[in-house]
N, C-alpha and C positions, 0 to 999 in steps of 0.2 A: 504493499499500499504506499502511496506517496506521502511525503511529509508536508503538512500544511503550515503556512505561516500564521502568526497570531491573528492577523487581521482577516484571515479567511476561516476562522474557527468561530463557531457558535455553540454555546453550552446552554441547553434547556432542560428543565426538569418538569415532567408531567405529574401534576398533583390534583387531588380532588377526592371526593368520596367514593367508596366502593360502588361499583356498578355504573360509574360515569363513562367508562369506556377508554381509560388511559391506555391499557395494554392493547386494545384493539386499534387505537390511534397510532401507537408506536409501531404496530404490525403493519398498518397501512403506510406509514412513513417509509418503512423499509421496502415495502412492496413497490410503491410508485417510484422509488429511487433506484430500482433494479438491484437492490441488495438481497432480495429473496424472490423466488419464482412463483410462489403462491401465498395467498393470505391465510395465515394460521388462525385457528379459532380456540377460544377458551374451552368450549364444551368438548372439543376433540383433544385438548391437551397438546396442541401443536403450535402454540405461539412461541416466538423466539425468546421473549423475556421471562415468561413463567415456565421455566424448565426444571425447577426442583421438584422432586416427587411429592413433597407436601403441598406444593402449589397446584400440581395437577390433580391430586386427590381432592382438594377443597375447591378447586376451580376459582381460585383467587390469588392475587399477588400477596406475597408474604415478605419478600425481600426486594430491595431496590435492584434494578438491573441496568447495567451500562450498555448502551447500544450506540451505533453511529451510522449515519447515512451521508452520502455525497450528493450535493445538489447544486447545480449551476456554479461549479468551481469552488464550492465551500464544503467544509466538513462540519456536519451538525452532530454534536454529541448529545445524546438523548438519555436521560435517566428516567426510567419508568418506575414509579413508586407505588407501594400499597395504598389503598384507600381506606381499609378497615382501621378504625382509630387505635386498635391495640398495637399497630405496627408504626406508630407515629415516629418512633426513633429513626426508622429508615428515612422518613420524609425529612426530618430535621437535618440529618447528615447530608442528604442529597441537595437540599436547598442551599446549604452553606457553600458548596463547590460549584453550583450552577451560576449562570449569569442572569438568567431570566426564568421566572416561574410561570408556567402555562397551566392555568386552572381549567380543568376539563369538567364541564357541568353536564348533568343529565337533563335533557330538554323536557323530560316528563316530571322531574322532581324540583324541589326548591333548593335553597341553600342548606347544605347538610353538614353534619358535625365534622366529617373528614375535611371538608372545604375550610371550615372555621380553623381547625388545627393548622392546616397548611398555610392559611392566611397569616396566622400569628407568627409562624416561622419565617415567612417571607418578609413581614413587616419588621421583625426583630433584626433581620440581616439586611434590611434596606434594599431588597431586590426588586428590580422592575417586574411587573406582572402583567399578564394579559389573560383573557377568557376565551375558551373554545366551547361553545354550546354544541354538544354532540348528540347524536341520535335524533336529529331533526326529522328523520323519515318515519319515526314512530307515530302511531295513531294519536297517542295522548300528548304529543309534543306541543308545548305552548311557550314559544320563544319570547313573545312580547311580555307575558306575565313574569317569566323568569328574569328578563332584563330589569323590569321594575323592582323585583325583589332584590336583585344584585345591587342596584343603585341605592336602595333603602339600607342595605347592609354595608356596602363597600364605598358608598359615596357617589357624588355626581361625576367623578372621574371616569366612571364606567361609560365608555363611548362606543357607539355601534359602527363597525366597519362593513359588516355583511348582514344580510337577512335572506331568508328563504325566497326562492323565486317562483313559487307556485307548483313546481314539480320536485319530486324527491331528490333529483340529481342536479338541480339548478340553484345557483346563488346569485344574488345581486350584490356586487362589491362597490361600495360607495367611495372607496379611496381612489380606485382607478376608474370608477364610473362605467363599468362594463357588466354584462351578464356572463357568468361562467357556467358552462355545461360540462359535466364530468361523466365519463364512460367507466363504469365499474371495472371493466376488464382491461382498461388501457393504462399502461404505466407512462407517467410523464404528465405534462401540463394539460389543463382543460381546454376546451374550445371556447374562444372569446368572441362575444358578439355585442351589438348594441342593446341597451336596456329597452325592453318592450314598453309601449305607451302606458300600459296599465300599472307599471311599477315606477315610471319615470318621476312622477311628482313626489312620491315617497322617497325615492333615491336622492333627488335633489335636496329635499328637506334634510335628510340625514347627512348628505355630503356637506351642506352648509353648516350644519351643527358640528360636524367633525372639524371642519376648517376653523370655526370659531373657537372650539375647545383647544385646538393647537395654538392658534394665534394668542389666546389669552395667556398662555404660558411662556410666550417669547415676545419680548418688546419689539424686536426688529420685525418679526413676522406680523405682529399686530399693526404696525405702521404700514407695512406693505398691504395687508388685508384691507385696512381702512381706505387706502388710496385706490386699489385696484378691484376691491370687493371680491377677490378670489386669490387662491394660492395655487401655485404649480404643484404637480404631483411630487416633484422632488423636494419642494419646500415642505409639503405635508409630511413626507417621509422623515426628513431630518428633524422637523419640529416634533413629530410624534416620538421619535427616538429620545429626544431631550426631555420631553414630558414624561415619558416612561421612566427614564433614569431618575427623575426627581419625584417619582411615584405620584404624579399629578393626574396622569391619564392611564386607563386600563382598557385597551382596545378589545372589542368583542368580535370573534369570528364564529362561523358555523361550519359543522361537519356532520356527515353521516359516515363515520370512519369504516364501518363494516362494508360499505359500498364504495369506499375510496372517494366519496364526495367531499370536496373542500380541502383534501390533504395536500395536494400539490400546491395550491395557492398559499396555504399556510406555510409551507416550506419556503416558498419564495419570499414571503413576508419575513420569515425568520432571517433569511440571508440579507434582505434589503433594509430592514428596519431595526431588528433587535441588535443590541450592542455586542460587538466583539469583546474579547477580554481586554482589549486596549481601552475601550470606553466604559466597561462595566465597573461596578463598585470595587474598590481596592480590597485586597485580602487583609483582614485585621490581624495584628501581631501584638505580642506582649511587649510592653515597655519600649515603644518606638513608633515611627510612622508606618502607616499601612503600606503593604507591598503592591506596587503596580506591576503589570505584566510586561516587564522590560526583558527582552530576549538577550540583551547584552550584559545584564547584571549576573551576579553569582547565582548558581542554581539553588532554588529552594523548592522542595517537594512536600506536600502535605498529604498524609494518609488519612482518608476520611472513613474508610471501611475495610474490614478484613473478613475473609470468608475461606473456609477450607473446602476444597473440591476434591472429590474422589479421583485418584489416579493423576492428580496434578500437584496437590499441596496447598499451601496457604497463599491465597491471592491477597495482595495489598492494593486496594484501589486508591488512586491518587490524583491530585491536581498539580501540575507544574505551575507554581505561583510566580516564579521568575526564572530567568536564565533558560538554559536548554540542557537536556540530559541525553546520554547515550549508554548503551550496554558497556559494562566494564568500568564504569566511573565509580570512584570511591567517594561516598558522602558520609558525613557524621550525623548520627541521630542526636538531635538537640535535646531530647528528653533523657536518654540514657547515657550519652557520651560515647557510645560504642560506634565502630566503623561498619558501614554496610557497603558491599560491592554490588552494584546493580547488575542484574542479569538481563535476559531478554526483555525488551519493552513490548507490551501488547496493547493493541486496541481491541475492544471486545464488542461482540454482538450477541449478548446473552451468554450461552455456553461457548460459542465459537470465538476463536481468537486469531489474530493476525499479528505478525511481528513487524515492527518498524525500526529503522536504524536510528531514529532521533525523534525527540518530542520537545516542543518549545513552550515558552510561557503561555499559559491559558489552556493548554490541552489536558484532556483527561485520559487515563489509561490504567494499566495494571502491571504489577510485578509479582513474581512468584518466589517463594523460598527466601525471603529476607530473614535473617537470623534472629533479630531482636527489635523488630519494629512492629508497632501495633496501632490501632485506631487512635487518632489525635496526636500522633507523633509527627515531628518535622525533620526531614532530611535536608542537610544544607552543606555548603562547602566548608571544609574544615577551617576553623578559625573565625567563622562568621558567628554572630551572636543572635541572629534573628530566630524567633520562635512564633509560629503561627498560633493564634489563640485557639484553644481547644473548643470543640463543639459542646455546648451545654445540653446534654441529653435530658429528657424529661424525667421528673421524679416518678417513682412507682405509684400507681393508682390501685393496685390489687396485689395482695400478698397471700401466699400459702406456705405452711410448714411443709418441708420436704424431707423424705427419708427413703432409702432403698428398700424395695420389697423384700429382698433376700439379705439375711444377716451376713456380715463380713464384706459387704460391697461398699463400705464407707469411702475407701480410698478411690475406688472407681467413680463414685459420685462426685467427690472432690475434684477429680481430674476432669470429669465431664462438665461440671459447673464452671471450672476455670476456662474451658474451651468456649462454651457458649456465651459467657459474659464478655470474653475478649472479642467475640464476633458481634455481639449485640450489647453495647454498654447501657441500653435502657433496661436490661435485666440486672437486678441488684441482689446479690447474696448477702444475707446478714447472719452472722454467727452469734448466738446469744448463750454464752456459757452458763449464766445464771439459770437459764431455762432449759439447758441441755437441748437446745433447738437450733436448727438451721432453717431459715426461711428464704424463699425466693420471691422477689417483688418484680412486678411487670406492669403493663398497661391495661391488662384485663384477662379474663379467663381464657380467651383464645390465644393470647400471647403465651400463657403458661402451658397450655396444651401443646402448642408447637414446641416449646422448650422441652417438654416431656418427651415428645417424638424425637427431637434431636439428641437427647441424652441416650435414648435407646439406639439410635443409628450410629452415633459417634463412639461411644464407649461400651455399648451393650449393657446398660444398667437400666432396669425398670424402677420407677419411683412411685411412691404414693404421696398424694397431697392431703393435707388435713388443715382444719382451722388452726391458725397459729396462736400460741399462748401470748398473752399481753404482758409486756415487761413492767409490771407494777412495781412500786417502791413503797417503803414504809418509813414513817418519821413520827415524831411526837409533837404534841400541841401545848404541853405545859411542863412545869418543872416537877421532878420527883426525885426522891432519895431512896437508897437501898444500901444494906450492908450484907456482905457475904463472907463467911469464914470457911476456908477450905482446910480440912485437917484429915490427915491420912497417916496411919501407922501400920507398917508392914513387918515389924520385927527388927529391922535395922534402922537406917536413917529414914525419917518420915517426910511428910510434906505438910507445910503449914503456911497459910497466907490469910490475912484478915484485911478486908478492904471496905471502905465506906465511899460511896460515889453519889454524885448528883448528875442528872441528865436534864437537858432542856432544849428547846428549839434554837437553832443557830440564827438568831435575829439580833443584829446590832452587837454592841460591846457587852462583855460580861459584866453584869451588875455586881457591885461590891456587896459582900455579905459579912457580918461580924465574925463568923466562925471560919471563914475561908480567906486565906492570903494567897494571891496568885504569885507563884515562884517561877513558872515556866509555861509557855504556850507553844503547842505544836499543831500544825494543821496537816491534814491528809486529804488527798482528792480520790474519790472513788472512780471506778471504771466507767460510771455513767454520768460523771460530771458534777456530782454533788461534793460537799465539803464536810469533813468531820474535824472538830477542834478538840484537842486534848489539853486540859489544864492541870498542871501539878500544883495542888494546894496543900501539900503535906508540910507541916511545921514540926519542929522538935525531933525530927529524925525517926518518927515512929515507923516509917518505911524508908529504906535506903533507895531513894528514887534514882540515884546515879546507877545503881545496880539493877533495879527492877522496872524502871519506867518503860523501857523497850518491851519487856515481857508483857506488861499491862496493856500497852498499846496493841501489841500483837493479839492478845486474847480478845480485846474489844473488837478489833477488826475482823477476827474470825467469827465472832458472834453476829456481826453486822452483815455477813454474807447471806445469811438466811434469818430474816427478822422474826421475832417471837409471834407476830400476829398471824401471818399466813405463809411465812417462808420466803418472802421477797427481800431483796437487799435494802439496807437502811442507809439513810444519808441526811445531811443538813441538820446535824445534831451537835450539841456541845457536851462533852463528857469531862466531869471534874472529879479527880481523886483527892479527897480532903482529909481522910483519916484512915486509920487501920492499925495493923500491928504485924510484927514478924518474929520469928524465932531464930536465935543465933546459929542453930544447927540445921533445923528442918526446913527453913525457908529457902527456896530456890526459884529459878525463873519459871519452871513448869508449874509450881504451886501458884504463883502470882498470875500466870497466864490463865489458869483454870479459874481462879477466884474472879479475875476481871471479866471473863466471859459470862460467868453466872451473875455477877453483880450488874453487868450491863443488861442482861435478860430481865432481872427482877425490877430494876429501875425503869426500864423501857415500858414494861407492862403497866406500871403505875402512872405513867406520864400521858394518859389519854392518847394512845397511839392511833394513827390513821393510816389508811392505805392511799397512796397517791397513784393517779392514773394519767397516762400520756394524753394530752390534748392536742389536736391538730387543727391548723388553719385550713379551712376547706373553701374551695372556690367552685361553684357549680354553675355551668353555663348551659342555659336551656332556652327553647323558644318561649315567648311570653305566655302562650296558652297553658303551659304546664306549671307556671309559677306557684299557684295555690297548692297543687298536689305535692310538689317538691318541698314547699315550706311545711306543710303538714307532716310529711314523712320525716323531715329533719327534726321537727319538734318531738316526734316519737323516738328520736335517737339521742335525746338529751342535749341537743344542740343549743348553742347561744347564737342567735342571729345578730351579726354585726353590721349588716347593711346590704344594700342592693345597688347595682350599677346597670346602666343601659348600654348595650352593645349592638346598635342597629336594631335588627329584628329579634335579637336575643336579649335575655335578662341574665345578669350575673349575680348570684346570691353568695354573700360572704358570711361564713359562720365558723364557729369553733365547736368541734365535735370530739367526744372521747374516742380514742383509737378502738376500743372494744366495740363501738357501734358502727365501724366502718368496714367490717368484714364483708366482702362481696358487694360493697356499695356501688361500684362502677356498673355492675350487672343490673342492680336495682334502678339506677338512674336511666340507663338505656331502655329498660323495660317500661318504665313509667312515661318515657318521652318518645316512644316508638323509634328508638335508636338515634335520636337527634340531640340528646343531652350528654354532657361529659363533665367530669369533675377532676380536680387536682387537690392534693392534700400534702401538707408539710408539717412536721413536728413543731409545736410551738412551746409548750411547757408542761410541767406536772402540776396537778392540783388534787386536793382531797376529793374523794368520791362521796356521794350521798351515803348515809348510814345504811339504808336498805340494800344498796348495791354492794357495799362493803361486806355486809353479813353474808350475801350470797357468794362473794369471792372467797371469804374465809371458809364457808361450808364446802365449796368446790375444792379448795386446797386440802382440807382435812380428808375429804373423800379420796382425792388423788393419792395422798400419803398412805392411806389405809391400803389402797390397791397396789 
């Protein structure tokens, strides 16, 4: 394959909700550009991009797929992404490395949640965007209504370039002011003719609206438009490109991709209007100016995705951010400091690959068998300090406890989890030693089902999912005192330790008490971020604290690992040792360690202990019609509603919800909103749970201990 220069490269990502036809559109783009001989279909499992067994089985995209087409002297890199919300991590990564996001809309449906998620990703990365209304040949297609809904949600920048021309294979293009007729079996451009009289008035109206939209965003073009009352086609193209770069305009095209209607014209628009990497937004970097696609600069390569392929090895999908690369080149991994020698450079078309001798700034490709390079790593010329900003993958929305079905396969599970999370960073593994639990977090139940399938296929381990235990904590709400004497005689040297302690919540400074003098204060931090303060208040040498303070501290920390209420870790307490006694022969570290552990237990139980539960900040995005149902459901989950925000046709509910009430909540939201709602959750803080809930948690813990 020939090497394309940066100005002849276009990078687009196809995004949108499941069922909008992204994969079919990518298939059509390959077909009309003579990259394939036939149009594959999802039902037959013959599409180029959905080639993984799990995708064919489910008849849906699960992974992003890198493709390329050649059209009118340009190379168009196409990333086909999943539309199901569970796989939004693939979308986020693809949007980062593309230069323009093409939102594929189902002409029969409204704005859906997959589109909302992709829109957020494009906005955060300041990517130009355009819309393709697909499936216009379907009986229920309603292009006009969908455009109005798009304007309501995405703003007045949604501007029409095409509309259906009365027949399923005919479009009226108001940018070039021509009628375009497409033959489903013909590869290449459409037949161009004059616009029929019946559509001419509508076309002129939309052409003028498009020209005005373009002129409003460019002062020079506005002056020209006011003088001449028109813009040339070239003026409109360049003005539209600039307006897209500033995210002021979002042009709307139409297709019936399964019949190749509109595809060839879309590809010409990609070449003629969409920005090349030279004009596209710069690549963000850490601690420095953003990277431009300068082919003469030092080579910088960003790995946005990794995937293991059978009989091939690990693919590293990358963007050349600057410079140029060739096989055999040595680059430094900016994240690990290790050296990587580049092997063959590949351009991909789904599973198929072609080698190229060189790739320049702005191009997308793949490498195999890099030794120590992973997703979000930067490869650079040795001595350079540039580091591309990592992709911020979404926080998990759904979590399950995971364990192998067969005993003794824990190591295989650990190996498999390492592999699948390296390939998909939106999967998050959490080890909770206090709960003896490993949990796997993802974007939804489908996401975890696919992870389950991949664990079986990669390392041959079958796993069970179950409801994860919540990482509760214990603390005290008031001051309490206790004394404990440990005395043990076994015939020889015995054990003796006498200790009097005070425990209280760790709030502010220690208040002076007439019977306690503070001699020394030591703070310890628990594994979950809380603090424990130890105060030495011994006077008169009744306990040799230089000798036994460490043992006392150790005994208390041991007792805090499993709190006296329900066995959960303890934190945010102050523990004061203020009196006691020792024996000149029988007192030793073990004796004081034991006495401290039991003294802590007794004082803790007297100090009105409570169980703390993790509270999450929750953001629920839903169509307005479902607001009442969702609010009612949240109230039933002990939520505290913090407010509401409007997001176009969507409502955003902000709430704080106990983690225990969020199990499988993503499934519930989708069920209540016909698949159009989604939520995000992030840990906020711990707080005491209601008494009735605490009693149930204590009872459950007692029952589990008995079992």
